[in-house]
SERO-4910 file (N, C-alpha, C, O; in steps of 0.05 Angstrom, whole numbers):
BEGIN
 pado doro    nc1    nc2    nc3   cac1   cac2   cac3    cc1    cc2    cc3    oc1    oc2    oc3
  Unk    A     17    -24      0      0      0      0     18     25      0     40     25     10
  Unk    A      7     46    -11     20     72    -12      4     91      6    -19     97     -1
  Unk    A     16    100     28      1    117     46     20    137     60     42    141     51
  Unk    A     10    149     81     25    168     96     31    192     79     13    203     65
  Unk    A     56    202     78     64    225     63     75    217     36     84    235     20
  Unk    A     76    192     29     87    183      4     69    191    -19     45    191    -17
  Unk    A     82    197    -42     67    202    -66     84    196    -90    109    194    -89
  Unk    A     71    193   -113     85    187   -138     82    212   -156     61    222   -160
  Unk    A    105    221   -166    106    246   -182    124    243   -206    137    223   -209
  Unk    A    124    264   -223    142    264   -246    130    250   -270    106    248   -272
  Unk    A    147    239   -287    138    227   -312    138    197   -310    137    183   -331
  Unk    A    140    186   -287    141    157   -283    115    143   -293     95    157   -297
  Unk    A    117    117   -297     93    101   -303     89     81   -280    107     75   -265
  Unk    A     64     71   -278     57     51   -257     46     27   -271     26     28   -285
  Unk    A     59      4   -267     51    -21   -279     46    -42   -258     63    -49   -242
  Unk    A     21    -52   -257     13    -73   -238     12   -100   -254     -6   -103   -271
  Unk    A     30   -118   -248     33   -143   -263     29   -168   -247     25   -189   -258
  Unk    A     30   -166   -220     27   -190   -204     -1   -192   -192    -16   -173   -193
  Unk    A     -7   -215   -181    -33   -219   -168    -33   -203   -141    -13   -192   -133
  Unk    A    -56   -202   -128    -58   -188   -103    -69   -160   -108    -75   -152   -131
  Unk    A    -70   -145    -86    -82   -118    -87    -62    -97    -78    -48   -100    -58
  Unk    A    -60    -76    -94    -43    -53    -87    -61    -29    -81    -77    -21    -99
  Unk    A    -60    -18    -57    -77      3    -48    -63     29    -47    -41     31    -36
  Unk    A    -75     50    -59    -63     77    -60    -81     95    -43   -104    100    -50
  Unk    A    -70    105    -21    -85    123     -3    -78    152     -5    -89    168      9
  Unk    A    -59    159    -23    -49    186    -25    -57    199    -51    -67    186    -69
  Unk    A    -53    225    -53    -58    240    -78    -32    242    -94    -12    251    -83
  Unk    A    -33    232   -119     -9    229   -135    -11    245   -161    -33    248   -172
  Unk    A     12    256   -170     11    275   -192     27    265   -217     30    280   -236
  Unk    A     38    241   -216     54    232   -239     38    231   -264     14    226   -264
  Unk    A     51    236   -287     38    240   -312     40    216   -331     26    216   -352
  Unk    A     56    196   -324     57    172   -341     33    155   -338     16    160   -321
  Unk    A     31    134   -355      8    117   -355      8     97   -331     29     90   -321
  Unk    A    -16     90   -323    -20     68   -304    -33     45   -319    -54     48   -332
  Unk    A    -20     21   -318    -30     -3   -331    -33    -25   -311    -15    -32   -297
  Unk    A    -58    -36   -310    -64    -58   -291    -68    -83   -308    -89    -87   -320
  Unk    A    -47   -100   -309    -48   -124   -325    -57   -149   -309    -66   -169   -320
  Unk    A    -55   -147   -283    -61   -170   -265    -67   -159   -237    -56   -138   -230
  Unk    A    -83   -173   -222    -89   -164   -195   -106   -139   -195   -119   -132   -215
  Unk    A   -107   -126   -172   -125   -103   -167   -110    -79   -157    -92    -81   -141
  Unk    A   -117    -55   -167   -108    -30   -157   -132    -15   -145   -152    -10   -160
  Unk    A   -132    -10   -119   -153      6   -106   -142     33   -100   -122     36    -85
  Unk    A   -155     54   -110   -147     81   -106   -166     95    -87   -189    101    -95
  Unk    A   -158     99    -63   -174    114    -43   -165    143    -41   -178    159    -28
  Unk    A   -143    149    -53   -133    176    -56   -139    186    -83   -162    189    -91
  Unk    A   -118    193    -99   -123    203   -126    -99    197   -144    -76    198   -136
  Unk    A   -105    191   -169    -86    192   -191    -95    215   -209   -112    211   -227
  Unk    A    -84    239   -205    -95    263   -218    -89    265   -247   -106    275   -262
  Unk    A    -66    255   -256    -57    261   -283    -49    236   -299    -39    238   -322
  Unk    A    -53    213   -288    -46    188   -301    -69    175   -316    -91    171   -304
  Unk    A    -66    168   -341    -86    154   -356    -85    124   -348    -63    112   -348
  Unk    A   -108    113   -341   -109     85   -331   -119     66   -352   -140     72   -364
  Unk    A   -105     44   -357   -114     22   -374   -114     -3   -358    -95    -10   -344
  Unk    A   -137    -17   -359   -140    -43   -345   -143    -65   -366   -160    -64   -384
  Unk    A   -125    -85   -365   -125   -107   -384   -139   -131   -373   -147   -131   -350
  Unk    A   -142   -151   -390   -153   -177   -382   -139   -187   -357   -115   -187   -355
  Unk    A   -155   -194   -336   -145   -204   -310   -138   -182   -291   -130   -188   -269
  Unk    A   -141   -157   -299   -135   -135   -281   -161   -122   -271   -183   -126   -282
  Unk    A   -159   -107   -249   -182    -94   -238   -173    -67   -226   -151    -64   -216
  Unk    A   -191    -47   -229   -187    -20   -217   -211    -13   -201   -234    -20   -208
  Unk    A   -207      1   -179   -229      9   -162   -220     28   -141   -199     41   -143
  Unk    A   -237     31   -120   -230     48    -98   -252     68    -92   -273     68   -104
  Unk    A   -246     84    -72   -264    105    -62   -252    132    -67   -258    152    -54
  Unk    A   -234    134    -87   -220    159    -93   -226    169   -120   -248    166   -130
  Unk    A   -205    182   -133   -209    196   -158   -188    187   -178   -164    187   -173
  Unk    A   -197    181   -203   -180    176   -226   -184    199   -245   -206    202   -257
  Unk    A   -164    216   -247   -168    243   -258   -163    246   -288   -168    267   -299
  Unk    A   -153    225   -301   -145    229   -330   -156    207   -348   -144    200   -368
  Unk    A   -179    197   -341   -192    177   -358   -184    148   -352   -162    143   -343
  Unk    A   -203    130   -357   -198    102   -352   -209     86   -376   -231     91   -385
  Unk    A   -194     67   -386   -203     47   -406   -200     19   -394   -178     12   -386
  Unk    A   -222      4   -395   -221    -23   -385   -226    -41   -409   -247    -40   -422
  Unk    A   -206    -58   -415   -208    -75   -438   -223   -101   -431   -230   -106   -408
  Unk    A   -229   -117   -452   -244   -141   -448   -231   -159   -428   -207   -164   -429
  Unk    A   -247   -169   -409   -237   -186   -388   -229   -171   -363   -222   -184   -343
  Unk    A   -229   -144   -363   -222   -128   -340   -245   -125   -321   -268   -132   -328
  Unk    A   -240   -114   -298   -260   -111   -277   -259    -83   -264   -237    -72   -261
  Unk    A   -283    -73   -258   -285    -47   -243   -297    -53   -216   -318    -66   -214
  Unk    A   -284    -44   -195   -293    -50   -167   -295    -23   -152   -276    -17   -137
  Unk    A   -317     -8   -155   -319     16   -139   -321     11   -110   -330    -10   -101
  Unk    A   -312     30    -93   -313     27    -64   -288     14    -53   -267     15    -65
  Unk    A   -291      3    -30   -269     -8    -15   -265    -38    -20   -259    -53     -1
  Unk    A   -268    -46    -45   -267    -75    -51   -294    -88    -46   -313    -74    -37
  Unk    A   -296   -113    -52   -321   -127    -49   -329   -128    -19   -313   -138     -3
  Unk    A   -352   -118    -13   -362   -117     15   -359    -90     28   -369    -86     50
  Unk    A   -346    -71     15   -343    -44     26   -352    -23      6   -337    -16    -12
  Unk    A   -376    -12     10   -387      7    -10   -374     34     -9   -365     43     12
  Unk    A   -372     47    -32   -361     74    -34   -365     85    -62   -378     72    -79
  Unk    A   -354    108    -67   -357    122    -93   -330    125   -107   -311    136    -95
  Unk    A   -328    115   -131   -304    119   -148   -310    141   -168   -330    139   -183
  Unk    A   -293    162   -168   -297    184   -186   -277    183   -209   -253    179   -204
  Unk    A   -287    186   -233   -271    185   -257   -275    211   -273   -298    218   -279
  Unk    A   -254    225   -279   -255    250   -295   -246    244   -323   -230    225   -328
  Unk    A   -256    259   -342   -251    257   -371   -268    236   -383   -288    243   -397
  Unk    A   -262    210   -380   -279    190   -393   -274    163   -380   -253    158   -369
  Unk    A   -295    146   -381   -293    118   -373   -301    102   -397   -324    103   -406
  Unk    A   -283     85   -408   -289     69   -431   -289     40   -423   -270     29   -412
  Unk    A   -312     27   -430   -316     -2   -424   -317    -17   -450   -337    -14   -465
  Unk    A   -296    -32   -456   -292    -43   -483   -300    -72   -485   -285    -89   -494
  Unk    A   -325    -78   -477   -337   -105   -480   -326   -125   -460   -303   -125   -453
  Unk    A   -345   -141   -449   -338   -163   -431   -323   -152   -406   -304   -165   -396
  Unk    A   -332   -130   -396   -322   -118   -371   -341   -126   -348   -366   -123   -352
  Unk    A   -330   -134   -326   -347   -140   -302   -345   -118   -282   -324   -108   -276
  Unk    A   -369   -110   -272   -370    -88   -252   -381   -100   -226   -403   -113   -227
  Unk    A   -367    -97   -204   -375   -109   -179   -386    -87   -161   -371    -70   -151
  Unk    A   -412    -87   -157   -426    -66   -141   -436    -78   -115   -450    -99   -115
  Unk    A   -429    -66    -92   -441    -72    -66   -465    -55    -63   -464    -30    -64
  Unk    A   -489    -67    -58   -514    -52    -55   -528    -61    -29   -529    -85    -24
  Unk    A   -538    -42    -14   -553    -48     10   -582    -53      3   -590    -52    -20
  Unk    A   -599    -57     24   -627    -62     20   -643    -36     21   -667    -36     26
  Unk    A   -630    -13     15   -643     13     14   -630     30     -7   -605     32     -7
  Unk    A   -645     43    -25   -633     60    -45   -616     83    -34   -597     92    -46
  Unk    A   -623     92    -10   -608    114      3   -587    104     22   -576    120     37
  Unk    A   -582     78     23   -563     67     41   -534     69     31   -528     85     14
  Unk    A   -518     52     42   -489     51     35   -486     34     10   -487      9     12
  Unk    A   -483     47    -13   -483     33    -39   -459     43    -56   -452     66    -54
  Unk    A   -448     25    -72   -427     33    -91   -438     51   -113   -462     49   -120
  Unk    A   -421     69   -123   -428     87   -144   -403     94   -160   -382     97   -149
  Unk    A   -406     96   -186   -385    106   -204   -394    133   -215   -413    135   -229
  Unk    A   -379    154   -208   -386    182   -216   -367    189   -239   -343    192   -234
  Unk    A   -378    193   -263   -361    199   -286   -366    228   -294   -388    235   -302
  Unk    A   -345    245   -292   -347    272   -301   -335    273   -329   -312    279   -333
  Unk    A   -353    267   -348   -344    264   -376   -361    243   -390   -385    240   -383
  Unk    A   -350    229   -408   -365    209   -424   -362    181   -413   -340    172   -409
  Unk    A   -384    168   -409   -385    139   -405   -389    126   -432   -410    128   -444
  Unk    A   -368    112   -441   -369     99   -468   -369     69   -464   -351     58   -452
  Unk    A   -390     56   -475   -392     28   -470   -400     14   -496   -417     23   -511
  Unk    A   -386     -9   -502   -391    -24   -526   -394    -54   -518   -384    -62   -497
  Unk    A   -407    -69   -535   -409    -98   -530   -427   -104   -507   -446    -89   -501
  Unk    A   -422   -127   -494   -437   -136   -471   -420   -135   -446   -398   -147   -445
  Unk    A   -430   -122   -426   -415   -118   -401   -433   -126   -377   -457   -124   -380
  Unk    A   -421   -134   -355   -436   -147   -334   -435   -131   -308   -414   -123   -299
  Unk    A   -458   -127   -297   -461   -114   -271   -468   -136   -251   -491   -145   -250
  Unk    A   -448   -144   -235   -452   -165   -215   -455   -153   -187   -437   -139   -177
  Unk    A   -478   -157   -175   -485   -144   -150   -479   -162   -126   -487   -186   -126
  Unk    A   -466   -151   -106   -463   -164    -80   -484   -152    -61   -481   -128    -54
  Unk    A   -503   -167    -53   -525   -158    -36   -515   -157     -7   -510   -178      5
  Unk    A   -512   -133      4   -501   -130     30   -521   -138     52   -512   -148     73
  Unk    A   -547   -133     47   -567   -138     68   -591   -154     58   -612   -152     70
  Unk    A   -588   -168     37   -611   -182     25   -622   -168      1   -609   -150    -10
  Unk    A   -645   -177     -9   -656   -166    -34   -659   -136    -34   -664   -124    -13
  Unk    A   -658   -124    -57   -660    -95    -60   -689    -86    -54   -708   -100    -63
  Unk    A   -692    -64    -40   -719    -53    -35   -728    -36    -58   -712    -29    -76
  Unk    A   -753    -28    -58   -764    -12    -80   -750     15    -82   -742     27    -62
  Unk    A   -745     24   -106   -733     49   -111   -713     48   -134   -712     28   -148
  Unk    A   -697     69   -136   -677     71   -158   -649     71   -145   -643     88   -128
  Unk    A   -632     53   -154   -605     50   -144   -586     60   -166   -581     45   -185
  Unk    A   -575     84   -164   -556     94   -184   -530     77   -184   -520     71   -162
  Unk    A   -521     69   -207   -496     55   -210   -474     72   -222   -452     74   -212
  Unk    A   -481     85   -244   -463    104   -258   -478    131   -261   -501    132   -270
  Unk    A   -465    152   -253   -473    179   -261   -453    189   -282   -429    184   -279
  Unk    A   -462    203   -302   -444    212   -323   -454    238   -335   -476    246   -331
  Unk    A   -435    251   -350   -442    276   -365   -455    269   -391   -476    280   -398
  Unk    A   -442    251   -407   -453    242   -432   -449    211   -434   -432    200   -420
  Unk    A   -465    199   -451   -465    170   -454   -461    163   -483   -475    173   -501
  Unk    A   -441    145   -489   -438    133   -515   -444    103   -512   -428     90   -498
  Unk    A   -465     93   -524   -475     67   -519   -502     69   -506   -515     90   -508
  Unk    A   -511     48   -493   -537     48   -481   -539     28   -458   -520     13   -453
  Unk    A   -561     29   -444   -566     10   -422   -566    -19   -432   -562    -38   -417
  Unk    A   -572    -22   -458   -573    -49   -470   -545    -62   -471   -543    -86   -476
  Unk    A   -524    -46   -466   -497    -57   -466   -490    -70   -439   -467    -79   -435
  Unk    A   -509    -70   -420   -504    -81   -393   -523   -104   -388   -546   -104   -397
  Unk    A   -513   -124   -373   -529   -146   -363   -527   -146   -333   -506   -146   -321
  Unk    A   -551   -148   -320   -552   -147   -290   -552   -176   -280   -566   -193   -289
  Unk    A   -534   -181   -260   -531   -208   -248   -534   -206   -218   -523   -188   -205
  Unk    A   -550   -224   -206   -552   -228   -177   -567   -205   -164   -560   -198   -141
  Unk    A   -586   -193   -177   -602   -172   -164   -630   -172   -176   -634   -175   -200
  Unk    A   -650   -167   -158   -677   -163   -168   -679   -134   -179   -663   -117   -171
  Unk    A   -697   -129   -197   -700   -103   -210   -692   -104   -239   -684   -124   -249
  Unk    A   -694    -81   -251   -688    -78   -280   -669    -55   -284   -671    -34   -270
  Unk    A   -650    -57   -302   -632    -35   -309   -648    -14   -323   -665    -19   -340
  Unk    A   -642     11   -317   -657     34   -328   -637     56   -334   -615     56   -324
  Unk    A   -646     75   -350   -629     97   -359   -642    124   -357   -648    137   -377
  Unk    A   -647    133   -331   -656    161   -328   -635    180   -338   -612    172   -343
  Unk    A   -642    205   -342   -622    225   -353   -597    225   -336   -598    229   -311
  Unk    A   -574    221   -349   -548    223   -335   -542    200   -317   -525    202   -299
  Unk    A   -555    177   -321   -552    155   -301   -557    128   -313   -575    125   -329
  Unk    A   -541    108   -305   -548     80   -307   -555     70   -279   -539     74   -261
  Unk    A   -579     58   -276   -588     51   -249   -604     26   -250   -611     15   -271
  Unk    A   -610     15   -226   -628     -7   -223   -654      4   -212   -655     17   -191
  Unk    A   -676     -2   -226   -703      5   -216   -716    -20   -204   -718    -40   -218
  Unk    A   -724    -18   -179   -736    -40   -165   -764    -34   -158   -770    -13   -145
  Unk    A   -782    -52   -166   -811    -50   -158   -819    -78   -150   -829    -94   -166
  Unk    A   -817    -83   -124   -823   -110   -114   -853   -113   -107   -862   -135   -102
  Unk    A   -867    -91   -108   -894    -91    -97   -915    -97   -118   -932   -115   -115
  Unk    A   -915    -82   -140   -938    -84   -158   -936   -109   -175   -914   -118   -182
  Unk    A   -958   -121   -181   -960   -144   -198   -960   -135   -227   -965   -111   -232
  Unk    A   -955   -153   -246   -956   -145   -274   -983   -132   -281  -1004   -141   -271
  Unk    A   -983   -112   -298  -1007    -96   -303  -1010    -91   -333   -991    -93   -348
  Unk    A  -1034    -84   -341  -1039    -75   -368  -1034    -45   -370  -1050    -29   -358
  Unk    A  -1013    -36   -384  -1006     -8   -386  -1012      3   -413  -1016    -11   -433
  Unk    A  -1015     30   -414  -1019     44   -438   -996     64   -443   -990     80   -425
  Unk    A   -984     62   -467   -962     80   -473   -973    108   -480   -991    111   -496
  Unk    A   -961    128   -468   -970    156   -473   -947    174   -481   -952    195   -492
  Unk    A   -922    166   -476   -900    184   -482   -899    207   -462   -917    209   -445
  Unk    A   -879    224   -464   -878    246   -445   -877    273   -459   -871    294   -446
  Unk    A   -882    274   -485   -883    299   -499   -856    308   -509   -855    326   -526
  Unk    A   -834    297   -499   -808    305   -507   -792    281   -516   -781    281   -539
  Unk    A   -790    260   -499   -774    237   -505   -793    213   -508   -797    197   -489
  Unk    A   -805    210   -532   -826    190   -535   -815    163   -541   -818    152   -563
  Unk    A   -802    151   -520   -790    125   -523   -810    103   -516   -825    105   -497
  Unk    A   -809     81   -531   -823     57   -525   -802     38   -514   -788     25   -529
  Unk    A   -801     35   -487   -778     21   -475   -787      3   -452   -811      3   -445
  Unk    A   -768    -11   -440   -774    -29   -419   -758    -21   -394   -734    -24   -393
  Unk    A   -772    -11   -373   -760     -5   -348   -742     20   -348   -725     23   -331
  Unk    A   -745     37   -368   -726     59   -372   -739     86   -366   -728    102   -351
  Unk    A   -762     92   -377   -775    118   -373   -805    113   -366   -817     93   -373
  Unk    A   -816    133   -351   -844    131   -343   -862    142   -365   -875    163   -362
  Unk    A   -862    128   -388   -878    136   -411   -903    119   -413   -914    116   -435
  Unk    A   -912    107   -391   -934     89   -391   -954     97   -369   -947    108   -349
  Unk    A   -980     92   -374  -1001     97   -354  -1009     70   -342  -1017     52   -356
  Unk    A  -1008     69   -316  -1018     47   -300  -1043     57   -286  -1040     68   -264
  Unk    A  -1066     52   -298  -1090     66   -288  -1087     95   -296  -1087    101   -320
  Unk    A  -1086    113   -277  -1083    141   -283  -1056    152   -275  -1051    176   -277
  Unk    A  -1037    134   -267  -1011    142   -258   -989    135   -277   -990    113   -289
  Unk    A   -969    152   -280   -946    146   -297   -930    123   -284   -927    122   -259
  Unk    A   -919    105   -300   -905     82   -290   -884     72   -311   -886     80   -334
  Unk    A   -866     55   -302   -848     41   -320   -862     17   -332   -880      6   -320
  Unk    A   -854      9   -356   -862    -17   -367   -842    -37   -358   -818    -35   -364
  Unk    A   -851    -58   -343   -833    -78   -332   -840   -106   -342   -861   -110   -354
  Unk    A   -821   -124   -338   -825   -151   -348   -851   -163   -337   -856   -161   -312
  Unk    A   -868   -174   -353   -893   -186   -345   -917   -168   -351   -940   -177   -352
  Unk    A   -912   -142   -356   -933   -123   -363   -943   -129   -391   -930   -142   -407
  Unk    A   -967   -118   -397   -979   -122   -423   -991    -95   -432  -1002    -93   -454
***
């Protein structure tokens, strides 16, 4: 681990090639690339100026800030927070690129406002292919509500590029967000599509462009 008053500066590069976890608790200013080829790098401080690339068998995460963009290649993993079992927020500036077959490990509690993992992207979330959101349920099944997973400025790709694993609910794409929408209470219903006058999407679990009786609602699996 890198902690205390230690920091990495200058034009150096950082290469993680062995198994295990390397934890960075300090704010670092080095401008060379960071490459994670194996094992895990958890950043609870900051890499302000280093571009991060995660290769197959590598993982990046933490409760800190990655300030110069992140690209995760096929087979790589994103672990926001304090590792599996410890929820937190990973902040990424510039862009986060998910290049197919990326696994995301999210710790979620049984309350949308509880202690939950989040990835905050100040820039573009770019996603291609099929990527997996694997949820670790901290307190049992998810309760009703919206659980934000990614907040972003702009999106390249769509919610269809993600597959949800080990959680009740449906992936949804409110403005500026990829989230899980959970409705454990209502039974399947006959809905009427009405649109919202601006974004007239015919979608599944994404926007409240449907009438359930007289109330706006999502269209969910089992509805007609």
